[in-house]
GUVO-816742 format. One record per residue (C-alpha): residue number from 1; residue in three letters; x, y, z. Coordinates in pm, 1 decimal, decimal comma. Layout:
<site seq="NUM" type="ala" east="X" north="Y" up="Z"/>
...
% end
This chain:
<site seq="1" type="met" east="-5754,8" north="4612,3" up="7739,7"/>
<site seq="2" type="pro" east="-5488,1" north="4775,2" up="7961,2"/>
<site seq="3" type="ile" east="-5520,0" north="5138,1" up="8057,3"/>
<site seq="4" type="val" east="-5231,4" north="5356,9" up="7943,4"/>
<site seq="5" type="arg" east="-5175,3" north="5667,9" up="8149,8"/>
<site seq="6" type="ser" east="-4972,8" north="5973,4" up="8071,1"/>
<site seq="7" type="pro" east="-4689,1" north="6081,4" up="8303,0"/>
<site seq="8" type="ser" east="-4803,4" north="6209,8" up="8635,8"/>
<site seq="9" type="asn" east="-4627,9" north="6453,5" up="8864,8"/>
<site seq="10" type="thr" east="-4760,1" north="6246,4" up="9155,5"/>
<site seq="11" type="ser" east="-4608,1" north="5916,9" up="9035,7"/>
<site seq="12" type="ala" east="-4308,4" north="5812,7" up="9244,2"/>
<site seq="13" type="thr" east="-4182,4" north="5603,7" up="8950,4"/>
<site seq="14" type="leu" east="-4248,5" north="5873,5" up="8684,5"/>
<site seq="15" type="phe" east="-4474,7" north="5617,0" up="8516,1"/>
<site seq="16" type="gly" east="-4538,9" north="5704,3" up="8153,4"/>
<site seq="17" type="ser" east="-4247,2" north="5940,7" up="8102,7"/>
<site seq="18" type="leu" east="-4038,4" north="5893,8" up="7786,8"/>
<site seq="19" type="ser" east="-3679,6" north="5995,4" up="7713,3"/>
<site seq="20" type="met" east="-3462,7" north="5983,8" up="7404,6"/>
<site seq="21" type="ile" east="-3093,2" north="5910,2" up="7448,9"/>
<site seq="22" type="asp" east="-2779,9" north="5975,8" up="7250,1"/>
<site seq="23" type="asp" east="-2511,6" north="5907,3" up="7508,8"/>
<site seq="24" type="pro" east="-2138,2" north="5841,6" up="7474,6"/>
<site seq="25" type="leu" east="-2006,1" north="5484,6" up="7486,4"/>
<site seq="26" type="thr" east="-1658,4" north="5493,7" up="7635,6"/>
<site seq="27" type="glu" east="-1396,6" north="5231,5" up="7716,3"/>
<site seq="28" type="lys" east="-1397,8" north="5318,2" up="8087,0"/>
<site seq="29" type="pro" east="-1651,4" north="5487,4" up="8319,3"/>
<site seq="30" type="glu" east="-1486,2" north="5830,2" up="8301,7"/>
<site seq="31" type="leu" east="-1617,8" north="6073,2" up="8039,0"/>
<site seq="32" type="ser" east="-1254,6" north="6152,6" up="7957,0"/>
<site seq="33" type="ser" east="-1209,2" north="5789,0" up="7849,8"/>
<site seq="34" type="lys" east="-1180,4" north="5704,2" up="7480,0"/>
<site seq="35" type="leu" east="-1510,6" north="5740,9" up="7291,7"/>
<site seq="36" type="ile" east="-1590,0" north="5418,7" up="7102,3"/>
<site seq="37" type="gly" east="-1952,9" north="5482,1" up="7009,4"/>
<site seq="38" type="arg" east="-2295,2" north="5612,5" up="7103,8"/>
<site seq="39" type="ala" east="-2591,3" north="5462,4" up="7291,2"/>
<site seq="40" type="gln" east="-2897,0" north="5582,2" up="7101,1"/>
<site seq="41" type="gly" east="-3260,4" north="5502,1" up="7158,2"/>
<site seq="42" type="ile" east="-3560,6" north="5555,5" up="7379,6"/>
<site seq="43" type="tyr" east="-3668,3" north="5450,2" up="7724,0"/>
<site seq="44" type="gly" east="-3991,2" north="5487,9" up="7910,2"/>
<site seq="45" type="ser" east="-4091,4" north="5444,9" up="8270,4"/>
<site seq="46" type="ala" east="-4305,7" north="5132,4" up="8250,8"/>
<site seq="47" type="gly" east="-4344,1" north="5042,1" up="8618,7"/>
<site seq="48" type="gln" east="-4633,9" north="5182,1" up="8817,2"/>
<site seq="49" type="glu" east="-4523,8" north="5012,3" up="9139,5"/>
<site seq="50" type="asp" east="-4145,9" north="5001,2" up="9092,0"/>
<site seq="51" type="thr" east="-3883,9" north="5188,7" up="8892,1"/>
<site seq="52" type="ala" east="-3854,6" north="4982,7" up="8576,6"/>
<site seq="53" type="leu" east="-3776,1" north="5110,3" up="8229,2"/>
<site seq="54" type="phe" east="-3873,0" north="4972,8" up="7891,1"/>
<site seq="55" type="met" east="-3560,5" north="5023,5" up="7678,5"/>
<site seq="56" type="ala" east="-3507,4" north="5018,2" up="7303,2"/>
<site seq="57" type="met" east="-3142,5" north="5103,1" up="7247,7"/>
<site seq="58" type="asn" east="-2871,5" north="5069,9" up="6984,5"/>
<site seq="59" type="phe" east="-2502,6" north="5065,9" up="7060,3"/>
<site seq="60" type="val" east="-2351,9" north="5236,9" up="6755,5"/>
<site seq="61" type="phe" east="-1978,2" north="5174,8" up="6724,2"/>
<site seq="62" type="leu" east="-1753,2" north="5444,7" up="6577,4"/>
<site seq="63" type="glu" east="-1405,8" north="5294,6" up="6615,1"/>
<site seq="64" type="gly" east="-1182,4" north="5027,3" up="6465,1"/>
<site seq="65" type="lys" east="-1313,3" north="4711,2" up="6304,5"/>
<site seq="66" type="tyr" east="-1660,4" north="4763,4" up="6460,8"/>
<site seq="67" type="asn" east="-1702,8" north="5108,6" up="6300,3"/>
<site seq="68" type="asp" east="-2060,7" north="5147,5" up="6165,5"/>
<site seq="69" type="ser" east="-2175,4" north="4824,0" up="6333,7"/>
<site seq="70" type="thr" east="-2459,1" north="4820,8" up="6586,4"/>
<site seq="71" type="ile" east="-2600,6" north="4603,3" up="6863,0"/>
<site seq="72" type="ser" east="-2973,1" north="4636,3" up="6937,7"/>
<site seq="73" type="ile" east="-3113,3" north="4584,8" up="7287,5"/>
<site seq="74" type="leu" east="-3482,4" north="4572,7" up="7377,5"/>
<site seq="75" type="gly" east="-3621,5" north="4492,3" up="7718,6"/>
<site seq="76" type="arg" east="-3697,9" north="4570,9" up="8080,4"/>
<site seq="77" type="asn" east="-3443,0" north="4749,1" up="8297,4"/>
<site seq="78" type="his" east="-3526,6" north="4724,0" up="8668,1"/>
<site seq="79" type="val" east="-3321,4" north="5031,4" up="8756,2"/>
<site seq="80" type="tyr" east="-3245,8" north="4969,7" up="9124,5"/>
<site seq="81" type="ser" east="-3136,4" north="4607,0" up="9085,4"/>
<site seq="82" type="lys" east="-2760,8" north="4557,9" up="9119,2"/>
<site seq="83" type="lys" east="-2735,8" north="4372,5" up="8786,4"/>
<site seq="84" type="arg" east="-2997,2" north="4388,1" up="8513,2"/>
<site seq="85" type="glu" east="-3022,4" north="4163,1" up="8211,4"/>
<site seq="86" type="met" east="-3177,1" north="4263,2" up="7879,4"/>
<site seq="87" type="pro" east="-3196,0" north="4071,0" up="7552,4"/>
<site seq="88" type="val" east="-2987,0" north="4153,1" up="7247,1"/>
<site seq="89" type="ile" east="-3234,3" north="4124,1" up="6960,8"/>
<site seq="90" type="gly" east="-3015,2" north="4198,9" up="6661,2"/>
<site seq="91" type="gly" east="-2743,0" north="4406,9" up="6508,9"/>
<site seq="92" type="ser" east="-2585,8" north="4529,7" up="6189,9"/>
<site seq="93" type="gly" east="-2246,5" north="4524,3" up="6020,9"/>
<site seq="94" type="leu" east="-2016,3" north="4281,5" up="6203,8"/>
<site seq="95" type="phe" east="-2302,2" north="4211,9" up="6448,3"/>
<site seq="96" type="arg" east="-2551,6" north="4107,4" up="6179,9"/>
<site seq="97" type="phe" east="-2795,0" north="3845,4" up="6319,5"/>
<site seq="98" type="ala" east="-2669,2" north="3912,5" up="6673,2"/>
<site seq="99" type="arg" east="-2845,8" north="3730,7" up="6957,2"/>
<site seq="100" type="gly" east="-2755,0" north="3731,9" up="7322,8"/>
<site seq="101" type="tyr" east="-2790,9" north="3943,5" up="7631,6"/>
<site seq="102" type="ala" east="-2657,2" north="4255,6" up="7797,7"/>
<site seq="103" type="gln" east="-2593,0" north="4291,9" up="8169,3"/>
<site seq="104" type="ala" east="-2619,7" north="4645,4" up="8304,5"/>
<site seq="105" type="asn" east="-2459,6" north="4759,5" up="8628,1"/>
<site seq="106" type="thr" east="-2488,6" north="5115,8" up="8758,7"/>
<site seq="107" type="phe" east="-2140,3" north="5251,6" up="8823,2"/>
<site seq="108" type="ser" east="-2256,3" north="5588,2" up="8957,2"/>
<site seq="109" type="phe" east="-2580,7" north="5786,5" up="8987,1"/>
<site seq="110" type="asn" east="-2628,9" north="6153,7" up="9071,0"/>
<site seq="111" type="thr" east="-2968,2" north="6194,1" up="9241,4"/>
<site seq="112" type="lys" east="-2965,7" north="6573,2" up="9190,1"/>
<site seq="113" type="thr" east="-2907,8" north="6573,6" up="8813,6"/>
<site seq="114" type="gly" east="-3037,4" north="6225,8" up="8725,2"/>
<site seq="115" type="asp" east="-2710,4" north="6152,1" up="8542,5"/>
<site seq="116" type="ala" east="-2585,5" north="5795,4" up="8558,5"/>
<site seq="117" type="val" east="-2282,7" north="5600,8" up="8441,9"/>
<site seq="118" type="val" east="-2386,1" north="5246,7" up="8352,5"/>
<site seq="119" type="glu" east="-2153,5" north="4960,2" up="8263,7"/>
<site seq="120" type="tyr" east="-2285,2" north="4718,0" up="7999,2"/>
<site seq="121" type="asn" east="-2134,0" north="4374,2" up="7949,2"/>
<site seq="122" type="val" east="-2271,4" north="4236,6" up="7623,7"/>
<site seq="123" type="tyr" east="-2257,7" north="3871,1" up="7520,5"/>
<site seq="124" type="val" east="-2351,8" north="3800,6" up="7159,4"/>
<site seq="125" type="ser" east="-2343,6" north="3531,2" up="6896,1"/>
<site seq="126" type="his" east="-2332,0" north="3668,0" up="6543,6"/>
<site seq="127" type="tyr" east="-2220,3" north="3588,3" up="6192,2"/>
% end
């Protein structure tokens, strides 16, 4: 049985820490760009040796024909890799039965505040 440890102030990777998110989804990387939805979910630091997150996240769309539809992503995010790939495991509304993958690319990261702008390219098959 694996040992699960709580977050430690001495862990360089913040292993065990959990965060909830409710972040804006915008058309472009600038916060002033048009809001098209929200990224809502949870992520935890799952890597003891490297900075890797376990992510459970929904992209909730608030605009146009995708309004009230969601895309669900669940997987490992190796934070310092240039491109990261995570599986799309489902969706709702126009993305019902969605399957595919999301590629994440960090656009900018502020080491002082921990704020990041991440670009997601999502490829899905759905009904």
